[in-house]
N, CA, C, O and CB atoms as a CASP TS submission, in Angstrom:
PFRMAT TS
TARGET T0000
AUTHOR 0000-0000-0000
METHOD Language model
MODEL 1
PARENT N/A
ATOM      1  N   MET     1     211.436 111.569 160.855  1.00  0.00           N
ATOM      2  CA  MET     1     211.279 112.805 159.716  1.00  0.00           C
ATOM      3  C   MET     1     211.853 112.475 158.200  1.00  0.00           C
ATOM      4  O   MET     1     213.017 112.082 158.121  1.00  0.00           O
ATOM      5  CB  MET     1     212.191 114.205 160.272  1.00  0.00           C
ATOM      6  N   VAL     2     211.193 112.601 157.183  1.00  0.00           N
ATOM      7  CA  VAL     2     211.507 112.502 156.161  1.00  0.00           C
ATOM      8  C   VAL     2     211.972 113.583 155.316  1.00  0.00           C
ATOM      9  O   VAL     2     211.202 114.436 154.875  1.00  0.00           O
ATOM     10  CB  VAL     2     210.740 111.983 155.813  1.00  0.00           C
ATOM     11  N   LYS     3     213.462 113.562 155.037  1.00  0.00           N
ATOM     12  CA  LYS     3     213.592 114.876 153.883  1.00  0.00           C
ATOM     13  C   LYS     3     212.556 115.099 152.724  1.00  0.00           C
ATOM     14  O   LYS     3     212.505 114.191 151.894  1.00  0.00           O
ATOM     15  CB  LYS     3     214.964 114.719 153.044  1.00  0.00           C
ATOM     16  N   ILE     4     211.883 115.969 152.581  1.00  0.00           N
ATOM     17  CA  ILE     4     211.068 115.912 151.345  1.00  0.00           C
ATOM     18  C   ILE     4     211.919 117.145 150.523  1.00  0.00           C
ATOM     19  O   ILE     4     211.660 117.064 149.323  1.00  0.00           O
ATOM     20  CB  ILE     4     209.229 116.218 151.646  1.00  0.00           C
ATOM     21  N   ALA     5     212.772 118.157 150.798  1.00  0.00           N
ATOM     22  CA  ALA     5     213.302 119.086 150.079  1.00  0.00           C
ATOM     23  C   ALA     5     214.425 119.251 150.152  1.00  0.00           C
ATOM     24  O   ALA     5     214.931 118.661 151.107  1.00  0.00           O
ATOM     25  CB  ALA     5     212.887 120.017 150.188  1.00  0.00           C
ATOM     26  N   GLU     6     215.263 119.959 149.393  1.00  0.00           N
ATOM     27  CA  GLU     6     216.433 120.617 149.642  1.00  0.00           C
ATOM     28  C   GLU     6     216.634 121.812 148.651  1.00  0.00           C
ATOM     29  O   GLU     6     216.229 121.556 147.517  1.00  0.00           O
ATOM     30  CB  GLU     6     217.541 119.640 149.581  1.00  0.00           C
ATOM     31  N   PHE     7     217.078 122.852 148.793  1.00  0.00           N
ATOM     32  CA  PHE     7     217.455 124.075 147.740  1.00  0.00           C
ATOM     33  C   PHE     7     218.087 125.057 148.806  1.00  0.00           C
ATOM     34  O   PHE     7     217.934 125.105 150.027  1.00  0.00           O
ATOM     35  CB  PHE     7     215.964 124.861 146.800  1.00  0.00           C
ATOM     36  N   ASN     8     218.884 125.863 147.901  1.00  0.00           N
ATOM     37  CA  ASN     8     219.317 127.030 148.590  1.00  0.00           C
ATOM     38  C   ASN     8     220.171 127.040 149.951  1.00  0.00           C
ATOM     39  O   ASN     8     220.516 128.100 150.472  1.00  0.00           O
ATOM     40  CB  ASN     8     218.180 127.689 148.824  1.00  0.00           C
ATOM     41  N   GLY     9     220.498 125.739 150.506  1.00  0.00           N
ATOM     42  CA  GLY     9     220.829 125.429 151.939  1.00  0.00           C
ATOM     43  C   GLY     9     219.878 125.062 152.783  1.00  0.00           C
ATOM     44  O   GLY     9     220.044 124.724 153.955  1.00  0.00           O
ATOM     45  N   PHE    10     218.966 125.121 152.248  1.00  0.00           N
ATOM     46  CA  PHE    10     217.787 124.550 153.467  1.00  0.00           C
ATOM     47  C   PHE    10     217.352 123.248 153.302  1.00  0.00           C
ATOM     48  O   PHE    10     217.056 122.927 152.151  1.00  0.00           O
ATOM     49  CB  PHE    10     216.373 125.352 153.500  1.00  0.00           C
ATOM     50  N   GLU    11     217.257 122.530 154.064  1.00  0.00           N
ATOM     51  CA  GLU    11     216.827 120.992 154.194  1.00  0.00           C
ATOM     52  C   GLU    11     215.229 120.932 154.799  1.00  0.00           C
ATOM     53  O   GLU    11     215.153 121.494 155.892  1.00  0.00           O
ATOM     54  CB  GLU    11     217.984 120.120 155.359  1.00  0.00           C
ATOM     55  N   ILE    12     214.212 120.485 154.413  1.00  0.00           N
ATOM     56  CA  ILE    12     212.788 120.433 154.729  1.00  0.00           C
ATOM     57  C   ILE    12     212.690 119.354 154.947  1.00  0.00           C
ATOM     58  O   ILE    12     213.122 118.550 154.121  1.00  0.00           O
ATOM     59  CB  ILE    12     211.839 120.823 153.899  1.00  0.00           C
ATOM     60  N   PHE    13     212.105 118.924 156.103  1.00  0.00           N
ATOM     61  CA  PHE    13     211.331 117.800 156.530  1.00  0.00           C
ATOM     62  C   PHE    13     210.130 117.554 157.054  1.00  0.00           C
ATOM     63  O   PHE    13     209.586 118.562 157.506  1.00  0.00           O
ATOM     64  CB  PHE    13     211.822 117.358 157.166  1.00  0.00           C
ATOM     65  N   MET    14     209.367 116.291 157.175  1.00  0.00           N
ATOM     66  CA  MET    14     207.946 116.361 157.069  1.00  0.00           C
ATOM     67  C   MET    14     207.924 114.866 158.152  1.00  0.00           C
ATOM     68  O   MET    14     208.676 113.905 157.995  1.00  0.00           O
ATOM     69  CB  MET    14     207.199 116.311 155.186  1.00  0.00           C
ATOM     70  N   ASP    15     207.053 114.971 159.046  1.00  0.00           N
ATOM     71  CA  ASP    15     207.098 114.065 160.304  1.00  0.00           C
ATOM     72  C   ASP    15     206.186 112.646 159.493  1.00  0.00           C
ATOM     73  O   ASP    15     205.042 112.614 159.039  1.00  0.00           O
ATOM     74  CB  ASP    15     206.149 114.964 161.975  1.00  0.00           C
ATOM     75  N   ASP    16     206.941 111.892 159.542  1.00  0.00           N
ATOM     76  CA  ASP    16     206.333 110.478 158.342  1.00  0.00           C
ATOM     77  C   ASP    16     205.053 109.686 159.660  1.00  0.00           C
ATOM     78  O   ASP    16     204.313 108.762 159.320  1.00  0.00           O
ATOM     79  CB  ASP    16     208.319 108.741 157.721  1.00  0.00           C
ATOM     80  N   LYS    17     205.037 110.290 161.126  1.00  0.00           N
ATOM     81  CA  LYS    17     204.396 109.813 161.805  1.00  0.00           C
ATOM     82  C   LYS    17     202.636 110.610 161.865  1.00  0.00           C
ATOM     83  O   LYS    17     201.536 110.190 162.223  1.00  0.00           O
ATOM     84  CB  LYS    17     205.315 109.785 162.944  1.00  0.00           C
ATOM     85  N   PHE    18     203.097 111.812 161.358  1.00  0.00           N
ATOM     86  CA  PHE    18     201.995 112.708 161.292  1.00  0.00           C
ATOM     87  C   PHE    18     201.321 112.933 162.774  1.00  0.00           C
ATOM     88  O   PHE    18     200.160 112.751 163.139  1.00  0.00           O
ATOM     89  CB  PHE    18     200.951 112.117 160.245  1.00  0.00           C
ATOM     90  N   LYS    19     202.208 113.290 163.329  1.00  0.00           N
ATOM     91  CA  LYS    19     202.074 113.601 164.740  1.00  0.00           C
ATOM     92  C   LYS    19     201.806 115.118 165.106  1.00  0.00           C
ATOM     93  O   LYS    19     202.591 115.926 164.610  1.00  0.00           O
ATOM     94  CB  LYS    19     203.325 113.149 165.414  1.00  0.00           C
ATOM     95  N   GLY    20     200.889 115.557 165.838  1.00  0.00           N
ATOM     96  CA  GLY    20     200.862 116.753 166.142  1.00  0.00           C
ATOM     97  C   GLY    20     200.163 117.665 165.043  1.00  0.00           C
ATOM     98  O   GLY    20     199.399 117.184 164.206  1.00  0.00           O
ATOM     99  N   SER    21     200.521 119.194 165.113  1.00  0.00           N
ATOM    100  CA  SER    21     199.898 120.153 164.155  1.00  0.00           C
ATOM    101  C   SER    21     200.562 119.879 162.728  1.00  0.00           C
ATOM    102  O   SER    21     201.753 119.578 162.646  1.00  0.00           O
ATOM    103  CB  SER    21     200.135 121.736 164.655  1.00  0.00           C
ATOM    104  N   PRO    22     199.654 120.008 161.497  1.00  0.00           N
ATOM    105  CA  PRO    22     200.498 119.938 160.093  1.00  0.00           C
ATOM    106  C   PRO    22     201.804 120.806 160.075  1.00  0.00           C
ATOM    107  O   PRO    22     201.701 122.020 160.248  1.00  0.00           O
ATOM    108  CB  PRO    22     199.560 120.490 158.826  1.00  0.00           C
ATOM    109  N   SER    23     202.695 120.384 159.927  1.00  0.00           N
ATOM    110  CA  SER    23     203.885 121.324 159.853  1.00  0.00           C
ATOM    111  C   SER    23     205.151 120.779 159.273  1.00  0.00           C
ATOM    112  O   SER    23     205.220 119.574 159.030  1.00  0.00           O
ATOM    113  CB  SER    23     204.218 121.804 161.196  1.00  0.00           C
ATOM    114  N   ILE    24     206.274 121.670 159.004  1.00  0.00           N
ATOM    115  CA  ILE    24     207.653 120.841 158.399  1.00  0.00           C
ATOM    116  C   ILE    24     208.720 121.439 159.243  1.00  0.00           C
ATOM    117  O   ILE    24     208.656 122.492 159.877  1.00  0.00           O
ATOM    118  CB  ILE    24     208.057 121.101 156.602  1.00  0.00           C
ATOM    119  N   LYS    25     209.597 120.700 159.163  1.00  0.00           N
ATOM    120  CA  LYS    25     210.702 121.159 159.981  1.00  0.00           C
ATOM    121  C   LYS    25     211.928 121.564 159.063  1.00  0.00           C
ATOM    122  O   LYS    25     212.427 120.751 158.286  1.00  0.00           O
ATOM    123  CB  LYS    25     211.105 120.025 161.008  1.00  0.00           C
ATOM    124  N   ILE    26     212.404 122.913 159.199  1.00  0.00           N
ATOM    125  CA  ILE    26     213.449 123.214 158.480  1.00  0.00           C
ATOM    126  C   ILE    26     214.868 123.471 159.101  1.00  0.00           C
ATOM    127  O   ILE    26     215.016 123.866 160.258  1.00  0.00           O
ATOM    128  CB  ILE    26     213.059 124.219 157.828  1.00  0.00           C
ATOM    129  N   HIS    27     215.832 123.229 158.287  1.00  0.00           N
ATOM    130  CA  HIS    27     217.178 123.324 158.946  1.00  0.00           C
ATOM    131  C   HIS    27     217.986 123.914 157.917  1.00  0.00           C
ATOM    132  O   HIS    27     218.109 123.286 156.865  1.00  0.00           O
ATOM    133  CB  HIS    27     217.789 121.941 159.458  1.00  0.00           C
ATOM    134  N   TYR    28     218.741 125.386 158.100  1.00  0.00           N
ATOM    135  CA  TYR    28     219.532 125.988 157.111  1.00  0.00           C
ATOM    136  C   TYR    28     220.975 125.373 157.395  1.00  0.00           C
ATOM    137  O   TYR    28     221.637 125.532 158.420  1.00  0.00           O
ATOM    138  CB  TYR    28     219.456 127.625 157.186  1.00  0.00           C
ATOM    139  N   ILE    29     221.238 124.808 156.528  1.00  0.00           N
ATOM    140  CA  ILE    29     222.741 124.236 156.834  1.00  0.00           C
ATOM    141  C   ILE    29     223.900 125.163 156.917  1.00  0.00           C
ATOM    142  O   ILE    29     224.805 124.843 157.687  1.00  0.00           O
ATOM    143  CB  ILE    29     223.161 123.276 155.763  1.00  0.00           C
ATOM    144  N   GLU    30     224.003 126.245 156.251  1.00  0.00           N
ATOM    145  CA  GLU    30     224.920 127.333 156.478  1.00  0.00           C
ATOM    146  C   GLU    30     225.437 127.839 157.683  1.00  0.00           C
ATOM    147  O   GLU    30     226.622 127.924 158.004  1.00  0.00           O
ATOM    148  CB  GLU    30     224.464 128.252 156.013  1.00  0.00           C
ATOM    149  N   ASP    31     223.928 128.333 158.644  1.00  0.00           N
ATOM    150  CA  ASP    31     224.160 128.755 159.562  1.00  0.00           C
ATOM    151  C   ASP    31     223.674 128.415 161.024  1.00  0.00           C
ATOM    152  O   ASP    31     223.509 129.068 162.054  1.00  0.00           O
ATOM    153  CB  ASP    31     224.014 129.635 159.220  1.00  0.00           C
ATOM    154  N   ASP    32     223.469 126.646 160.517  1.00  0.00           N
ATOM    155  CA  ASP    32     222.949 125.561 161.481  1.00  0.00           C
ATOM    156  C   ASP    32     221.518 126.152 161.987  1.00  0.00           C
ATOM    157  O   ASP    32     221.337 125.706 163.120  1.00  0.00           O
ATOM    158  CB  ASP    32     224.080 125.275 162.839  1.00  0.00           C
ATOM    159  N   ILE    33     220.761 126.730 161.711  1.00  0.00           N
ATOM    160  CA  ILE    33     219.555 127.050 162.398  1.00  0.00           C
ATOM    161  C   ILE    33     218.503 126.120 161.891  1.00  0.00           C
ATOM    162  O   ILE    33     218.511 125.679 160.742  1.00  0.00           O
ATOM    163  CB  ILE    33     219.160 128.513 162.212  1.00  0.00           C
ATOM    164  N   ASP    34     217.386 125.770 162.995  1.00  0.00           N
ATOM    165  CA  ASP    34     216.442 125.150 162.792  1.00  0.00           C
ATOM    166  C   ASP    34     215.478 125.842 163.201  1.00  0.00           C
ATOM    167  O   ASP    34     215.602 126.792 163.973  1.00  0.00           O
ATOM    168  CB  ASP    34     216.493 124.084 163.183  1.00  0.00           C
ATOM    169  N   GLY    35     213.946 125.256 162.515  1.00  0.00           N
ATOM    170  CA  GLY    35     212.810 126.027 162.492  1.00  0.00           C
ATOM    171  C   GLY    35     211.609 125.043 162.291  1.00  0.00           C
ATOM    172  O   GLY    35     211.636 123.821 162.146  1.00  0.00           O
ATOM    173  N   THR    36     210.609 125.858 162.320  1.00  0.00           N
ATOM    174  CA  THR    36     209.251 125.128 161.695  1.00  0.00           C
ATOM    175  C   THR    36     208.312 126.385 160.692  1.00  0.00           C
ATOM    176  O   THR    36     208.350 127.613 160.626  1.00  0.00           O
ATOM    177  CB  THR    36     208.104 124.486 163.275  1.00  0.00           C
ATOM    178  N   ILE    37     207.599 125.429 160.091  1.00  0.00           N
ATOM    179  CA  ILE    37     206.259 126.218 159.285  1.00  0.00           C
ATOM    180  C   ILE    37     205.188 125.600 159.655  1.00  0.00           C
ATOM    181  O   ILE    37     205.105 124.404 159.379  1.00  0.00           O
ATOM    182  CB  ILE    37     206.197 126.208 157.654  1.00  0.00           C
ATOM    183  N   ASP    38     204.154 126.226 160.337  1.00  0.00           N
ATOM    184  CA  ASP    38     202.873 125.744 160.454  1.00  0.00           C
ATOM    185  C   ASP    38     202.486 125.507 158.968  1.00  0.00           C
ATOM    186  O   ASP    38     202.831 126.207 158.015  1.00  0.00           O
ATOM    187  CB  ASP    38     201.921 126.734 161.257  1.00  0.00           C
ATOM    188  N   LEU    39     201.715 124.405 158.941  1.00  0.00           N
ATOM    189  CA  LEU    39     200.843 124.325 157.404  1.00  0.00           C
ATOM    190  C   LEU    39     199.396 125.001 157.149  1.00  0.00           C
ATOM    191  O   LEU    39     198.954 125.618 156.179  1.00  0.00           O
ATOM    192  CB  LEU    39     200.512 122.749 157.080  1.00  0.00           C
ATOM    193  N   CYS    40     198.841 124.655 158.370  1.00  0.00           N
ATOM    194  CA  CYS    40     197.584 125.664 158.228  1.00  0.00           C
ATOM    195  C   CYS    40     197.974 127.299 158.335  1.00  0.00           C
ATOM    196  O   CYS    40     197.464 127.994 157.456  1.00  0.00           O
ATOM    197  CB  CYS    40     196.459 125.307 159.517  1.00  0.00           C
ATOM    198  N   SER    41     198.656 127.850 159.125  1.00  0.00           N
ATOM    199  CA  SER    41     198.670 129.223 159.459  1.00  0.00           C
ATOM    200  C   SER    41     199.828 129.720 158.624  1.00  0.00           C
ATOM    201  O   SER    41     199.717 130.891 158.261  1.00  0.00           O
ATOM    202  CB  SER    41     198.815 129.502 161.022  1.00  0.00           C
ATOM    203  N   GLY    42     200.909 129.080 158.248  1.00  0.00           N
ATOM    204  CA  GLY    42     201.934 129.780 157.434  1.00  0.00           C
ATOM    205  C   GLY    42     202.831 130.463 158.651  1.00  0.00           C
ATOM    206  O   GLY    42     203.593 131.334 158.230  1.00  0.00           O
ATOM    207  N   ASP    43     202.878 130.252 159.951  1.00  0.00           N
ATOM    208  CA  ASP    43     203.553 130.586 160.791  1.00  0.00           C
ATOM    209  C   ASP    43     205.180 130.266 160.574  1.00  0.00           C
ATOM    210  O   ASP    43     205.474 129.083 160.406  1.00  0.00           O
ATOM    211  CB  ASP    43     202.943 130.066 161.827  1.00  0.00           C
ATOM    212  N   LEU    44     205.843 130.880 160.571  1.00  0.00           N
ATOM    213  CA  LEU    44     207.522 130.459 160.452  1.00  0.00           C
ATOM    214  C   LEU    44     208.150 130.806 161.874  1.00  0.00           C
ATOM    215  O   LEU    44     208.245 131.973 162.255  1.00  0.00           O
ATOM    216  CB  LEU    44     208.461 131.468 159.121  1.00  0.00           C
ATOM    217  N   GLU    45     208.553 129.769 162.600  1.00  0.00           N
ATOM    218  CA  GLU    45     209.391 129.860 163.824  1.00  0.00           C
ATOM    219  C   GLU    45     210.999 129.625 163.304  1.00  0.00           C
ATOM    220  O   GLU    45     211.345 129.016 162.292  1.00  0.00           O
ATOM    221  CB  GLU    45     208.857 128.639 165.000  1.00  0.00           C
ATOM    222  N   GLY    46     211.691 130.157 164.098  1.00  0.00           N
ATOM    223  CA  GLY    46     213.223 130.026 163.997  1.00  0.00           C
ATOM    224  C   GLY    46     213.869 131.345 163.696  1.00  0.00           C
ATOM    225  O   GLY    46     213.186 132.120 163.025  1.00  0.00           O
ATOM    226  N   ASP    47     215.097 131.754 164.082  1.00  0.00           N
ATOM    227  CA  ASP    47     215.942 132.585 164.006  1.00  0.00           C
ATOM    228  C   ASP    47     216.480 132.718 162.562  1.00  0.00           C
ATOM    229  O   ASP    47     217.685 132.484 162.464  1.00  0.00           O
ATOM    230  CB  ASP    47     216.826 132.298 164.940  1.00  0.00           C
ATOM    231  N   PHE    48     215.975 132.973 161.670  1.00  0.00           N
ATOM    232  CA  PHE    48     216.337 132.807 160.220  1.00  0.00           C
ATOM    233  C   PHE    48     216.549 134.407 160.077  1.00  0.00           C
ATOM    234  O   PHE    48     215.883 135.319 160.567  1.00  0.00           O
ATOM    235  CB  PHE    48     215.062 131.997 159.116  1.00  0.00           C
ATOM    236  N   ASP    49     217.934 134.457 159.069  1.00  0.00           N
ATOM    237  CA  ASP    49     218.158 135.935 159.078  1.00  0.00           C
ATOM    238  C   ASP    49     217.128 136.655 157.913  1.00  0.00           C
ATOM    239  O   ASP    49     216.547 136.014 157.037  1.00  0.00           O
ATOM    240  CB  ASP    49     219.849 136.239 158.733  1.00  0.00           C
ATOM    241  N   GLN    50     217.062 137.772 158.059  1.00  0.00           N
ATOM    242  CA  GLN    50     216.224 138.517 157.191  1.00  0.00           C
ATOM    243  C   GLN    50     216.576 138.660 155.535  1.00  0.00           C
ATOM    244  O   GLN    50     215.929 139.198 154.637  1.00  0.00           O
ATOM    245  CB  GLN    50     216.203 139.849 157.815  1.00  0.00           C
ATOM    246  N   TYR    51     217.853 137.962 155.517  1.00  0.00           N
ATOM    247  CA  TYR    51     218.198 137.865 153.970  1.00  0.00           C
ATOM    248  C   TYR    51     217.603 136.592 153.531  1.00  0.00           C
ATOM    249  O   TYR    51     217.232 136.597 152.357  1.00  0.00           O
ATOM    250  CB  TYR    51     219.836 137.874 153.619  1.00  0.00           C
ATOM    251  N   ILE    52     217.433 135.555 154.159  1.00  0.00           N
ATOM    252  CA  ILE    52     217.504 134.377 153.738  1.00  0.00           C
ATOM    253  C   ILE    52     215.697 133.858 153.762  1.00  0.00           C
ATOM    254  O   ILE    52     215.172 133.071 152.974  1.00  0.00           O
ATOM    255  CB  ILE    52     218.665 133.546 154.749  1.00  0.00           C
ATOM    256  N   LYS    53     214.966 134.655 155.028  1.00  0.00           N
ATOM    257  CA  LYS    53     214.009 134.595 155.277  1.00  0.00           C
ATOM    258  C   LYS    53     212.656 134.344 153.978  1.00  0.00           C
ATOM    259  O   LYS    53     211.821 133.440 153.933  1.00  0.00           O
ATOM    260  CB  LYS    53     214.115 135.618 156.028  1.00  0.00           C
ATOM    261  N   PRO    54     212.839 135.400 153.121  1.00  0.00           N
ATOM    262  CA  PRO    54     212.022 135.645 151.940  1.00  0.00           C
ATOM    263  C   PRO    54     212.200 134.193 151.094  1.00  0.00           C
ATOM    264  O   PRO    54     211.221 133.507 150.798  1.00  0.00           O
ATOM    265  CB  PRO    54     212.580 137.094 151.061  1.00  0.00           C
ATOM    266  N   THR    55     213.685 133.793 150.722  1.00  0.00           N
ATOM    267  CA  THR    55     213.682 132.863 150.059  1.00  0.00           C
ATOM    268  C   THR    55     212.480 131.368 150.679  1.00  0.00           C
ATOM    269  O   THR    55     211.906 130.608 149.900  1.00  0.00           O
ATOM    270  CB  THR    55     215.244 132.678 149.995  1.00  0.00           C
ATOM    271  N   LEU    56     212.400 131.317 151.860  1.00  0.00           N
ATOM    272  CA  LEU    56     212.066 130.415 152.565  1.00  0.00           C
ATOM    273  C   LEU    56     210.551 130.636 152.515  1.00  0.00           C
ATOM    274  O   LEU    56     209.831 129.660 152.303  1.00  0.00           O
ATOM    275  CB  LEU    56     212.760 130.415 153.832  1.00  0.00           C
ATOM    276  N   ILE    57     210.028 131.825 152.693  1.00  0.00           N
ATOM    277  CA  ILE    57     208.738 131.753 152.614  1.00  0.00           C
ATOM    278  C   ILE    57     208.126 131.872 151.066  1.00  0.00           C
ATOM    279  O   ILE    57     206.969 131.526 150.827  1.00  0.00           O
ATOM    280  CB  ILE    57     208.267 132.785 153.522  1.00  0.00           C
ATOM    281  N   ALA    58     209.060 132.420 149.993  1.00  0.00           N
ATOM    282  CA  ALA    58     208.385 132.061 148.703  1.00  0.00           C
ATOM    283  C   ALA    58     208.460 130.734 148.187  1.00  0.00           C
ATOM    284  O   ALA    58     207.651 130.422 147.314  1.00  0.00           O
ATOM    285  CB  ALA    58     208.850 132.833 147.711  1.00  0.00           C
ATOM    286  N   TRP    59     209.340 129.862 148.603  1.00  0.00           N
ATOM    287  CA  TRP    59     209.289 128.508 148.341  1.00  0.00           C
ATOM    288  C   TRP    59     208.226 127.618 149.195  1.00  0.00           C
ATOM    289  O   TRP    59     207.858 126.492 148.862  1.00  0.00           O
ATOM    290  CB  TRP    59     210.646 128.032 148.543  1.00  0.00           C
ATOM    291  N   PHE    60     207.844 128.247 150.232  1.00  0.00           N
ATOM    292  CA  PHE    60     206.337 127.965 151.325  1.00  0.00           C
ATOM    293  C   PHE    60     205.243 128.105 150.599  1.00  0.00           C
ATOM    294  O   PHE    60     204.384 127.223 150.612  1.00  0.00           O
ATOM    295  CB  PHE    60     206.041 129.064 152.640  1.00  0.00           C
ATOM    296  N   GLN    61     205.133 129.044 149.981  1.00  0.00           N
ATOM    297  CA  GLN    61     203.843 129.787 149.069  1.00  0.00           C
ATOM    298  C   GLN    61     203.878 128.758 147.963  1.00  0.00           C
ATOM    299  O   GLN    61     202.920 128.011 147.763  1.00  0.00           O
ATOM    300  CB  GLN    61     204.116 131.616 148.391  1.00  0.00           C
ATOM    301  N   CYS    62     204.894 128.725 147.304  1.00  0.00           N
ATOM    302  CA  CYS    62     204.889 128.138 146.032  1.00  0.00           C
ATOM    303  C   CYS    62     204.127 126.492 146.540  1.00  0.00           C
ATOM    304  O   CYS    62     203.096 126.025 146.056  1.00  0.00           O
ATOM    305  CB  CYS    62     206.692 128.129 145.291  1.00  0.00           C
ATOM    306  N   PHE    63     204.761 126.020 147.342  1.00  0.00           N
ATOM    307  CA  PHE    63     204.607 124.530 147.721  1.00  0.00           C
ATOM    308  C   PHE    63     203.498 124.161 148.596  1.00  0.00           C
ATOM    309  O   PHE    63     203.303 122.974 148.857  1.00  0.00           O
ATOM    310  CB  PHE    63     205.798 124.051 148.393  1.00  0.00           C
ATOM    311  N   HIS    64     202.614 125.264 149.162  1.00  0.00           N
ATOM    312  CA  HIS    64     201.819 125.228 150.268  1.00  0.00           C
ATOM    313  C   HIS    64     200.903 123.990 150.111  1.00  0.00           C
ATOM    314  O   HIS    64     201.008 123.002 150.837  1.00  0.00           O
ATOM    315  CB  HIS    64     201.062 126.540 150.427  1.00  0.00           C
ATOM    316  N   GLU    65     199.773 124.143 148.865  1.00  0.00           N
ATOM    317  CA  GLU    65     199.066 123.231 148.771  1.00  0.00           C
ATOM    318  C   GLU    65     199.483 121.822 148.589  1.00  0.00           C
ATOM    319  O   GLU    65     198.797 120.880 148.987  1.00  0.00           O
ATOM    320  CB  GLU    65     198.420 123.572 148.014  1.00  0.00           C
ATOM    321  N   ARG    66     200.735 121.681 147.918  1.00  0.00           N
ATOM    322  CA  ARG    66     201.220 120.447 147.880  1.00  0.00           C
ATOM    323  C   ARG    66     201.580 119.786 149.539  1.00  0.00           C
ATOM    324  O   ARG    66     201.278 118.680 149.986  1.00  0.00           O
ATOM    325  CB  ARG    66     202.509 120.580 146.890  1.00  0.00           C
ATOM    326  N   LEU    67     202.151 120.655 150.052  1.00  0.00           N
ATOM    327  CA  LEU    67     202.406 120.071 151.582  1.00  0.00           C
ATOM    328  C   LEU    67     201.276 119.735 152.240  1.00  0.00           C
ATOM    329  O   LEU    67     201.295 118.789 153.027  1.00  0.00           O
ATOM    330  CB  LEU    67     203.086 121.025 152.529  1.00  0.00           C
ATOM    331  N   LEU    68     200.050 120.518 151.992  1.00  0.00           N
ATOM    332  CA  LEU    68     199.105 120.105 152.910  1.00  0.00           C
ATOM    333  C   LEU    68     198.306 118.800 152.626  1.00  0.00           C
ATOM    334  O   LEU    68     197.703 118.070 153.413  1.00  0.00           O
ATOM    335  CB  LEU    68     198.234 121.160 153.058  1.00  0.00           C
ATOM    336  N   GLU    69     198.507 118.698 150.995  1.00  0.00           N
ATOM    337  CA  GLU    69     197.985 117.427 150.621  1.00  0.00           C
ATOM    338  C   GLU    69     198.757 116.263 150.951  1.00  0.00           C
ATOM    339  O   GLU    69     198.197 115.181 151.127  1.00  0.00           O
ATOM    340  CB  GLU    69     197.770 117.401 149.305  1.00  0.00           C
ATOM    341  N   MET    70     200.080 116.410 151.054  1.00  0.00           N
ATOM    342  CA  MET    70     200.907 115.225 151.719  1.00  0.00           C
ATOM    343  C   MET    70     200.490 114.958 152.950  1.00  0.00           C
ATOM    344  O   MET    70     200.340 113.790 153.308  1.00  0.00           O
ATOM    345  CB  MET    70     202.349 115.451 151.849  1.00  0.00           C
ATOM    346  N   TRP    71     200.271 115.884 153.678  1.00  0.00           N
ATOM    347  CA  TRP    71     200.124 115.732 155.291  1.00  0.00           C
ATOM    348  C   TRP    71     198.523 115.065 155.378  1.00  0.00           C
ATOM    349  O   TRP    71     198.362 114.116 156.145  1.00  0.00           O
ATOM    350  CB  TRP    71     200.287 117.504 156.244  1.00  0.00           C
ATOM    351  N   SER    72     197.635 115.453 154.774  1.00  0.00           N
ATOM    352  CA  SER    72     196.073 115.131 154.922  1.00  0.00           C
ATOM    353  C   SER    72     195.981 113.533 154.084  1.00  0.00           C
ATOM    354  O   SER    72     195.222 112.641 154.461  1.00  0.00           O
ATOM    355  CB  SER    72     194.940 116.583 154.023  1.00  0.00           C
ATOM    356  N   SER    73     196.904 113.412 152.911  1.00  0.00           N
ATOM    357  CA  SER    73     196.793 111.977 152.278  1.00  0.00           C
ATOM    358  C   SER    73     197.906 111.245 153.102  1.00  0.00           C
ATOM    359  O   SER    73     198.001 110.058 152.791  1.00  0.00           O
ATOM    360  CB  SER    73     197.087 111.914 150.495  1.00  0.00           C
ATOM    361  N   ARG    74     198.711 111.634 154.009  1.00  0.00           N
ATOM    362  CA  ARG    74     199.807 110.801 154.583  1.00  0.00           C
ATOM    363  C   ARG    74     200.673 109.860 153.745  1.00  0.00           C
ATOM    364  O   ARG    74     201.101 108.747 154.048  1.00  0.00           O
ATOM    365  CB  ARG    74     199.240 110.013 155.543  1.00  0.00           C
ATOM    366  N   ASN    75     200.834 110.586 152.588  1.00  0.00           N
ATOM    367  CA  ASN    75     201.715 110.159 151.161  1.00  0.00           C
ATOM    368  C   ASN    75     202.913 111.171 151.190  1.00  0.00           C
ATOM    369  O   ASN    75     202.625 112.290 150.767  1.00  0.00           O
ATOM    370  CB  ASN    75     200.732 110.382 149.516  1.00  0.00           C
ATOM    371  N   ILE    76     203.876 111.032 151.505  1.00  0.00           N
ATOM    372  CA  ILE    76     205.111 111.815 151.679  1.00  0.00           C
ATOM    373  C   ILE    76     205.869 111.750 150.131  1.00  0.00           C
ATOM    374  O   ILE    76     206.078 110.703 149.519  1.00  0.00           O
ATOM    375  CB  ILE    76     206.102 111.104 153.007  1.00  0.00           C
ATOM    376  N   ALA    77     206.154 112.855 149.752  1.00  0.00           N
ATOM    377  CA  ALA    77     206.960 112.600 148.213  1.00  0.00           C
ATOM    378  C   ALA    77     207.881 113.643 148.384  1.00  0.00           C
ATOM    379  O   ALA    77     207.740 114.541 149.215  1.00  0.00           O
ATOM    380  CB  ALA    77     206.010 112.798 146.620  1.00  0.00           C
ATOM    381  N   LEU    78     208.985 113.517 147.473  1.00  0.00           N
ATOM    382  CA  LEU    78     209.894 114.527 147.435  1.00  0.00           C
ATOM    383  C   LEU    78     209.739 115.770 146.298  1.00  0.00           C
ATOM    384  O   LEU    78     209.496 115.606 145.103  1.00  0.00           O
ATOM    385  CB  LEU    78     211.134 113.825 147.279  1.00  0.00           C
ATOM    386  N   LEU    79     209.926 116.923 146.922  1.00  0.00           N
ATOM    387  CA  LEU    79     209.511 117.844 146.131  1.00  0.00           C
ATOM    388  C   LEU    79     210.776 118.361 145.272  1.00  0.00           C
ATOM    389  O   LEU    79     211.938 118.145 145.617  1.00  0.00           O
ATOM    390  CB  LEU    79     208.814 118.880 146.951  1.00  0.00           C
ATOM    391  N   PRO    80     210.401 119.078 144.095  1.00  0.00           N
ATOM    392  CA  PRO    80     211.611 119.416 142.897  1.00  0.00           C
ATOM    393  C   PRO    80     212.406 120.783 143.876  1.00  0.00           C
ATOM    394  O   PRO    80     212.024 121.333 144.908  1.00  0.00           O
ATOM    395  CB  PRO    80     210.722 120.115 140.881  1.00  0.00           C
ATOM    396  N   SER    81     213.272 120.935 143.280  1.00  0.00           N
ATOM    397  CA  SER    81     214.139 122.041 144.119  1.00  0.00           C
ATOM    398  C   SER    81     214.177 123.362 143.263  1.00  0.00           C
ATOM    399  O   SER    81     214.775 124.352 143.682  1.00  0.00           O
ATOM    400  CB  SER    81     215.808 121.504 144.417  1.00  0.00           C
TER
END
């Protein structure tokens, strides 16, 4: 796993082996919560609090196309915070 972004207490990782379905792993540092977002469907898994979930979803919507491009090109890059 390679860290591709960090913002508002979130760390975002992408599998550099590109195994399984396109997704990103999320770690929320403050509450020590882990989860995933499926890059195709946008489904979010994890016990994220209702107050932090909108921030995560907004970030994902902003970078969705770029994340899919990274996965399909197998070229991981750091995203701006």
